[in-house]
N, C-alpha and C positions, 0 to 999 in steps of 0.2 A: 360571845361565842359566834363563829361562823358557822351557818345551818349546813349540814350534809347533804349533799345531792345523791338521791338515789337512783343508781342507772345501772342495769342489767347488761352484762356481756353477751356479744353474738354468740353464744354457743349451742349446740345441736348435740343432744346426747343419744346414744343408740348403744345396744350390747352387741352389734353386727359390725365386725369389721368391713373395710372396703374390699379385700379380696374375698371375704363370705359372700358378700352382696354379689361380687362378679360372677362367682362361681354358681351360685343359685340362678342367675341369668342364663348362665351358659346351659345349665340343667334344663331350665325351661326351653331353650331353643334346640335342645338335642334331639326330641323326638322328629319336629318338623325338617331338622336339616339331614338326619339319617334317611329319613323318607324320602326327600329330594335327591339326594346323592344315589340312591338307589333308582329313582325314577328317570334321571337324566344320564346314569352311566359313568364310564371312566372320566370323559372330558370335565364332567362337575367335579368329580373328586381331585383331579389336578389342579383345576381352577381355585376350588376350596382351599387346598393344601397351601398352593403358592401364596394365595392372598393373606391368609392367616399369618403363614411363617415368615413372608415378607414384612409383615408389621411389626412381629417379635424381634425381626433382624434388624429393622430400622429404629426401632424404639431401643434397642441394645446400643446401636453405633451410636446414635444421638446422646444417650446417656453416657457414654464411653468419653466422646469427644468434650462434653461438659464437665466430664468429672463427677459424676452422679453415681450413686449405688445402682449398679446394673442390675443386681439380682432382686433388689427390692422393686425397682421400677417393672420388672419383667413379672414378678410373681404378684402383683396388685392385679393383674387380669384385665387391666383397661385395655392395653394393645390387643390383647386377644379378642376382646368384644368387639373392638372398632373393625378388626380384620373379619371377624365371623359376619358381623351386619353387612359390611361392604360386600363379602362374597355372595351373600343372601340377596342382594339388591342388583347383582350384575348377571347378563344372561348366562345360563348354565354352560353354553358351550363357548364363551368367549375364550379369545387365546389366553393362553397364562400371563403374558406380559401385561395383558390388560390388568392383571389382578396386581402384579409387583408396582407397575406405576400409580394405580389408585392408592396402593399400601404408603408409598411415599409421600403422597399428597396428604393422605388422611394423616400420617404420623407426624411427619417432617413440619408440613406446612399449615395444617388446620389444629395442629395440636400442641407440637412442642415449640413451635416459633411463639405460641402465646404464652408458654412457660410452663407446659406439661399439665398433668392431670388436675383437674378443677380449676383451671384458669382460660380454657377456650370458651370463645364465644358462640362459635358454632358447632353443630354436630360434626365431629370428623369424617365419620363414615359417607354423610350425605354431601359434604364439601368433595369427595373424592368422586361419589357417584354423579354429581351434577358437573364438574370439570371434566369428566371421562364423556359423559353424555354430550356435552358442547363440543369437546374435541374430537371424539370418534362418533359422530351419530350413526353412521351405518353398522359398526360393528356392536354399538351399545344398543341397538333397536332390531337384531338379527336374533330371532327365536327360533326353538326348535320344539317339534312334538316329542313327548314322552317317548324314552328309549329304555326302559325298564332293564336291570342288570339281569343276566340268567334268563332273558325271555326271548319270545320268537323275533321280539323288535330291538333287541339288544345289538349294538354297534359292533361292526367287525372291529379288529385292529387297526386296519388302515384306516378307516373312517374315523376312529378315535384320535389316532395319531395327526390327522389332517386338521381335526377340529381343534386339538390342543395347541398346534402350531398357528393356524388360521382363522379360526372361528368356524362358523357355520357355514357348511358348502350351500350354494346357491339352490341346489335341488332339494335340499331338506329345510329349507328356511319355511318358518310359520308367522303366525301374528298371535298376539294377545287378545282377548275379547276386546279389552279398551282399543287397541291399535285397529283391528278388524272394524269396530263400528265406527270410530273416527274417519277410515278410510272411506268406507262405504257412505257415509254422511258426506264427504267431499263429492261423491258421484251422485249426489242427490237421491241415495237409497234410503228411505224411512227408518228410522231406528228400529221401531217395530217389526220391520222386516229383516234388517241386517242381526238383531238379535237372535234371530231364529237359527242362524249359521253358526252361533257360536255355541261352545259346551253347556249343557242342561246345568240348572242350578246345583244338582247334585254333584255332578262333577267337578263343578267351581269350588263347591264348598269342601269336597273331599280331595282335590288335587290332581283329578286327571285331566290335565290341559297344559298349553303352553305357557311359559313366564319365567320369571326368576325365581330362584328357591324360595323368597319369602312371598311369593305370590300365590303359588299353587294350592297348599293345602292350607284353607282358612281353618279348618276345624283343629288340626294341629297346633298352629299359632293361636288360635282362640284358647285352647287348652293350657298351652305355655303362659299366655298371660293371665288367665285365671289363677295359675299356679302362683305367679308372682304377686298378685292381691292377696292370696291367701296366707303367704308367707309375710306379707307386710312390705315387701320390697317396694312396690309402687302402690299408688291409692287408686280408686275408680275415676276420679275426676277427670283426668286428661282422656283417657280411652272412651269413656262415655260421651263427653262434650265433642271430642272429634268426631266420633262416628254419628252421633246426633246432628250436628251441623253439617255433615255431608250427605246423609241419608235425607233429612228433613227439606233441605235447598233442593237436592235432585228429585225427590219426589213431588215437591211444589210445581218445578218446572215441568215435570214429566204429566203432571196432571192438565197443566197450562197448554201444552205442545207435545203431545207423544211421539209425534212422528220425528221431532228434532231432539228431543232430550230423553236420555235414558232414565229407568227408574232409579229409586235409591235403593233397592234389592240388588240390583246390577252393580250399582256403584259400590255397596258394601263388599260384595264376593269378587270384585274384579281388582286388579292392580295390588299394591301394597298396604291395603288398607288397615287388616289387622296387623301386620308386622310395624307399621308407621304408628298405630293407635297404642300397642302395648310394649313396644320394645326401643321406637326412635324417638318419637315425641316426649316419651317419660324420661328420657336423659336428666338425671340429676342437676348437672352443671348448667345445662342450656335451657332448662324449664324453671318457670317461677316456682316460689316457695311455698306461698299461702294457697290456701283451698280455693277461694275465689281467682286468685291468678292463675292457678291449674285450670278453671272452668272457662274462664276467657282465652287462654292461650289455646287450649284444645278446640274449643269453639272455632278461634280464626284459623288453626290449622285444618278443620275439616270444611270449612267455607272456602278457604283459599285454594285447597284440593279440589274441590268441585269446579270452581272457576277456571283453573289452569287445565284441568281435563276437557272442560266444554270448550274453552275459547282459546286456548293456546296452540302451539304447533305440536307440543309433544302430548301422546296420550295420557301418560301418568304425570301428575302433578305432586305427589307426596313429598318427595325430596325438598322442591322448591319451597312448598307451603311450609315445611319445618325450618328450612333456612331463614325466610322472611320472619317466621313468629320467633325464631332465636332472635333475631335482632330486636326484637320488641320486648324481650324477655327483661330487660333492666327497667325499662319504662313500667312494664306491667307491677314488677315487683315495687317499684316506687311508690305506686297509687293503691296497691293492694296488701301491703305488708301490715302484718297486725301491729298494735300500739306497743312499744318496747315498756316492760314493767318499770315503773318509776318515772315516766314521761307522759305527757300528753300526746294527741294525736298530731299535733304540729311539731313534735319534737322537742318543746319546752320541757324541764323537769317539774314534776307536780308540786305545787306548793306544801310546804310543812305547816301543820296546824300551828297556830298561836299558842305561845306559853301563856297560861294563866296563872293564878296565885298572887299573892301580895310581892 
C-alpha cells in the first residue's frame, strides 16, 4: 500500500471578515483625521474628500470595466483605506487634483493592475505618494502652519479657494521639522542649533506644527495604533521593530556627532514615523507573515527611513523605506516561514513510521 503524505493546506482562519478589519482601521484613524481636518481647515477637508472619493470612484470604474462585483469591491473597505492613508500623507493644502491623480495611481496602477485586493506587491498609497513626490516636488513639499477652523488663524474664503485650486500660497509656506533641519544643515548650521527653531517636543507630540495629516499629532496616531494592537488587527512586531531601528540608529549617530545628526527622539516625533509604523508598514498584503519576518521587515523599514532622511535629497523617507521593504517581503517570507505541518524544514514530507509486527 502506498504511504499517505500528510500536508496541510495554506489556510488562515479568523473570526473577522475583511470589511470588519477595514472598519476597525478606519475607526483607529478617525480621531487623528478629525483633529487634522480641524487643524488645517477647509482646504484639507476638500483634499481629503477628493482623495477618498476619487479612490472609491476609480475602484468602481475599474471593477465595472472588468465585469467584477462593484458593490462587493467597494464595501470591502480597501479602496477607502487606500484613499484615507494617501490623503493623510499629502500636504494638507495640496490642490484637489493632486489627490485625484494620486488616487488613480494608487487604485489603477498600484492595486488593480496587479489583480486587485490581496495581490499587490507594493503598498498602493505609498506608491502614489512617491510618484507624486517625484513628479511634483514643489507642491508635495509645500507645507503650511496650522490654521484651525473657527479660530483667529482660520483662513478666509478667498485664501481657502486659492489653496484648493493652486496649493499653498508662497507667503504662507512653511517647513516641517525634518525639512527645516535638513535645510539648515545644508547651510552648515549645526543640528543642535536648528532643532531649537523647530516646535517643542510637546507641540510635535500633540500636533501643533506643520506637516501632513499623518505627521502632526503623534499622540492620536499612537492611540489609534495601540487600539489596533488591542483589537488584534495588527501585532506589536512591526511597529516596535521599526521605531527601535529608527531610534537606536539615530541616537547612536547623534552621540557620535550631535552637530550633524538629530537625536532618536526627534526622529520618532518628526515625519510620519507613527503613521508608518502602525498603519502603513503593517499592511497585511505587503508585509511578511511570520513573527520573525515581521521583526526583520520592521527593522529594515526603520533603518532605511533614517538613512534616507539623513543622506538622501528628501527630508522624509518613510514611504521609500516601506516600498523597498515591500520588495523584500517575498524573500523574507521564504526564509522565515514556519514549517508546514506534515513536512520538514526543507519542504520534504515527514517520514512515516515503519510498520511493525509479523
